[in-house]
N, C-alpha and C positions, 0 to 999 in steps of 0.2 A: 829227289822221287817225290812225284805227283798222284795216287791212287783215290782211283772211286769206288766206296762199295756202298749201297745197297740195303735200308731196313728201315723196317718201321721203329716209330716211337708214339708210345700214349700220351701224346699232344698234340689237341688240334694246330858318326862320322869317325871316319876312319881316323884323323888324328888325332889323339887322346892325350889331355893336359892329368894326372893324377894328383891328388896334394894330399898330406894324411889330415894333421889334426890342426891345423890351420882354419881359426874361423870357427871353430867350433862351441856347442854352447854348454851351457849349464842345465841338465836337466832339470825341469818345472813341474808342479805339480802331478809329483809320481803316484797313484792311489793301485796299489793291490786289489782285485776285483774279487780274485779265489782262494779259498785255505784250505784247500782239503788236501787228506796225507795223499788223494790221490794224484795223476797225472794229467794233468791241464794244456793242452797247448793247441795250435791253429786258429788263434781268435779269430771273425770278423762280423761289420759293421753291419749290420739289418741298413738297407735300404735311408732310409728315415732317421737311424738317427738312435731310436730308440731302445737297441735289443743288440747283443754280441752275442754272436754261435759262435761255442769250441770245443774242441775235443779232451772227454776226459776217460783218461784209463785208470783201470784201477788193478788190476795184475793178476795173481794164481788170489792174491790177499781177499781180494774185493773186486770181483768180477763184476758183481749186483750197479757198481759201478760206471760198470764200459757205456757209452756213449757222445752220444753232441748233447750239449746244454745249453740252455741260453739265461744270461743273466745281462741284467740293467746296468749302463755305464756305470753308476751310481753306487754299484754295487749292491750289496745286497742274496738273497738267498737263489739260488740258482734254480732252471726252474730244467725240469729235465725232458728233451725232447723227441729220442729215439732208446730202442734197448738195448740196442748191441752197438757194438764200437765204430763207431765212423771217425774218419781223418779230412783235413783238405775241406772242412765244407765251405763255400760256399754262395752266397743268395743272388738269386736271380735279383736283378734288375727293378721287377715292377714286383719285389717281396717277396710271391706266394709262394718259392720253390726255395730251397737249399738241396745244392747238389756235392755230393760228397764220394771219396773213395770208403764202401763199404768190406766186410768178409778179409780184414788184415789188408787190407790195398788188392785184392785183386777179383773188384767188381766196381764198377761205377754206378754209384745209384740216387735215386733223384725222392725225396719225402718235402710233406704242403709243410710252410714254415709256422702250420697249428697243428700239426705232430699227422700219423697216421703210420700206415702201411711203405716202406719203402719199395719202389720199383729200379730194375735197372735197367738202364738205358745202354749200354755198350755190350755188345753180343759175342758170345765166346768165340767168334770167328775170329776176333778182333781182341787176340789176350791179351788182359793188364795184369801188370803182378809190382810188388812193391807199388801199392799206390798209383794212379789216374793223374792224381792234381789236378780234376776238373777247375776252370773258371771259364764262366760267361760273358760273351761277346756284352758290351753297352746295351744293345737294343734288343740284349732278352732271346736272338734267336738261335745263337749257333754255342755250343762249347767247347773249349779246348781242351785236350788227357794227352797224358802220354802215356803210349802203350807198348812197350820191348823199349825200343830204343828210339821211335820215332814221338814228333809228333801229329794230331788229327786234333783235327775239326770236327764234328754234329754238326746238321744242321737239322734243327728241328721239325721246323714247316714242311718238308720233306723227308726227314728221317735218311739223308745220305751223309757218309762217310766222306772226308776228306784225309788221307795223311797230305803234309804240305814239307814234311821236312823229315829227309832220312842221311844221317854219314857217317858213314864209320866212324869210331872211334868214340865219337862224340852225344850224349846223354841229354837232349831238350827238355827245362823241367817248365811246366809254364806258370806265371807269377800273376800278368798282368795281362789286359790287351791299352791298346791306345783310343785317344777319346773318337775317332771317328771307325772303326770295328776294322781297321786296314792289314794291323801288323799286332803280335803278342810277344808279348817284353815276357822272354825263359832266363834262367839261371842257364850254362851250359854247363856240364861234366863231362871233363875227359878221363875214360874211362880205365885207363892206365892207370895216370896221377894222381890222376881221383881230385884236382884242381877246379876250382866253377869259377866263372866270371857273367856275367848279365850280356847278353844278347838280345837284338830284336829282328823277329823276324817278319815277312812280308807274310798277309793269307794266302796269297795267289805262289806263294815258293819260291820269286824266284829270285827275294833278297832278304841278305843277313847280314848284318853287321855288328860286331862288337863294342860297348860299349866302357867295361872297365878293363884293364888290363889282367894276365894271368901271373904277374909277377907283382902286381900291387898289393900282395892278400889272396883270401879264398873271400869271393861275394855267393850269397846264396839269396832267396829269397826276395822280391820285389816288390812293390806295389805303389799304383799311382797315384798320386792327389786328386782330387775333386778338380781340379782347374787345365788338370794335366802338365802340365809344368818342374814336377817335381818326380822323382822316384826316392820313394825309402828304400837301402835295402839293407843285408848284412853286411855286415866284413867282418871276417872272422883271420887271430890269425894263432893258428892252434887247432885244435881240437875242439876246445870250447871257450877260448877267452872270444865272443861274440860280442859285437856293439852294431847300434842302431844308426846308420846315416841316410845324408839324402844328399843329389844330388841331380844337375838337371837334365829331365826324360831323355834329351838327346844327348847325352854323356860329358865327361865334363869333371869339375874339378867337385867337392863333396865337404859337406860340414856335417860334425857330429853331433849325434841326437842324440843317445847315454852313453856312460860311461861304465861298467861296472863290470870285476876283476870273475865274473858269474860269467851266467851266457844269456845273450839277450838275442832275441829271433822271432819268425813270422809277422814279419809290421805291418799292422792294416790301416790305413788313414781311416777318418771316420768322416760321415757324409760334411761334413762342414768345412775338412782342412785343415780342424784346429785342435787336435789330437791323433796319436798313434796307439795300436794296441797293438799290444806283442806277449809270447812268453818269455819268461824269466825263469832263472834260478838261483834271484839273488836271496831270496827268502829259506835257503834249503832248500827246493824242491820243484817243482815246474806249475808258476803258476798263472794266474795272468791279470797283468796289468793294462796302465794306460800312461799317456806321460800327456803333455802341451806342449805342443807345437806355434811356431811365431813362423807362420811361411812366411814373410812380408821379411823378418831379419833373417831368414835362410836366403833369398834369394837377393838381399844387399850381402850378405857375406858369401854367397858364393861369385856374385857382381865383383865383388872388393876383392880376390885371390885371381878374378881374370885377367886386373889391371897390371 
């Protein structure tokens, strides 16, 4: 179903081949960026690669730690961007703004990358709950988000909203856009089974296809490499045994990037395609880490898997 809503914003392969750990790479260049007792998550790189924005939750013990924070990819002391809890931040392609889930996932907001007062960009007539996970299009003119069980796209120049996907029993959670802005990658969660897999949905809502199989584990979160050839995805066995993998953006085999008995999630490619930022509990807490990635090696291993 495709539905159009007007709203003013204050801004002028079906055939799947699956593999397990064949071609897995040993993680190199692991770096822990945060060490705060609060819970950190949802890292996203700035377009120029000089900063990573992430969410911090201090809980009842340290609510003053709540908010969006910025940290250098080289580590150091993070700088606070917002004073209230924000989740799922995503940088605009020009680096000027950050869209995120505010009010404990009940609103989608926008804040300047230099800080300031966030503004609400999705009206109450489109109810957002449990996080809309906003994602900017490559040209910065649109934002995809989830509201209820539907996938929506906000057109910033016109302030219009399109509901591009709605199917009973499926929950489409946006993760990234294709380089041409014609498709949106989502992880599709089944309401009854709670299993999830990676799909791609056309912006006109006329086409959608599954890239991973439900029988091959639970897949969460995906991020497209800067050249558009690879997806970094999260594959889980059970509730907490989750690792980062890489696969072709069109679907197919995959190779493992991280391997740890604890929880790795929320991968985000650096703009130069040489690192992936992610959240991990391998230190005993939810912290932000980065890992080096040899994309050429990944593509070579994927090619070998197809032979």
